[in-house]
N, C-alpha and C positions, 0 to 999 in steps of 0.2 A: 499086625495090630499087637500092641502091648497089652498083656492081660496080667491081672493080679490073682494068684491062687487064693481061694477062700474055702473054709470048711463050714459046715452047718453047725449051729443055727445062724451063724453070722451072715452067710450068703443071702439067706431069705430076709433077714432083718435089713440088710443093705438094699435088697430089691424092693422091699416095702417102704423104703425111706425112713425106717425107724432107727437105723444106725448110720451115722454119717462120718464116723471116725474109725479107722482100723489101726490097731497098735501092732508094732513089729519091733524087732531088735535093731533095725536099720536106722541110722541117724537122721531124724527129722525132728524139729523142736515141738514141744508141747507147752501149753500156756494156760494155767488156771482151770484145767478141765473139771476138777471136782466141784469147784464153786459155781462155775458158769453153766454146766450141763451135766447134772448128776446121772441121768439115764445113760449118757454116753460113757461116763466114768465107770459105772458098774458093769458095762458090757465090754470093757477093755482091761488089759493088764498094764498098769501104769507104774510098775516097780522101776527101781534104778536100772538104767541100761536099756530101757524100752522107750520107744518114740511113737508119736501119733501121726498118722497120715489122714489129712482132712480130705474126704471124698467129695468131689464136685464133678458135675457133668458125667455122671455114671451112665454108660451105655449098656442096656440090657440085651442079652443075646436071646434069639428065639429058642435055642436049645443050650443047655449047659455043656461046657467042654469037660469031658471026663478025662482026668489025667492023674497018673500016679507020681508020687515024688514029694519033694519038700515044698512048703509054701514059698512063694517068691513072685517076682515079676519076670515074665518071659514073653517071647514072641510067638504068636499064633498065626499061622498062614491060612 
């Protein structure tokens, strides 16, 4: 399963469906975030060189996966 590493408080905000966009430095386009969804805008870093990932169909795990390292997308067996 592919997983996306998250830190708090963002993991909880995503779990509670209060945050639907995650910002990273990996290239994915962002479009009028500040005007269309201000709450999402203030929860992310939208500086030059950052991109927004729109989160859809998020699957919650029974237990969080504790992992050390950098934020990223990785495989969990």
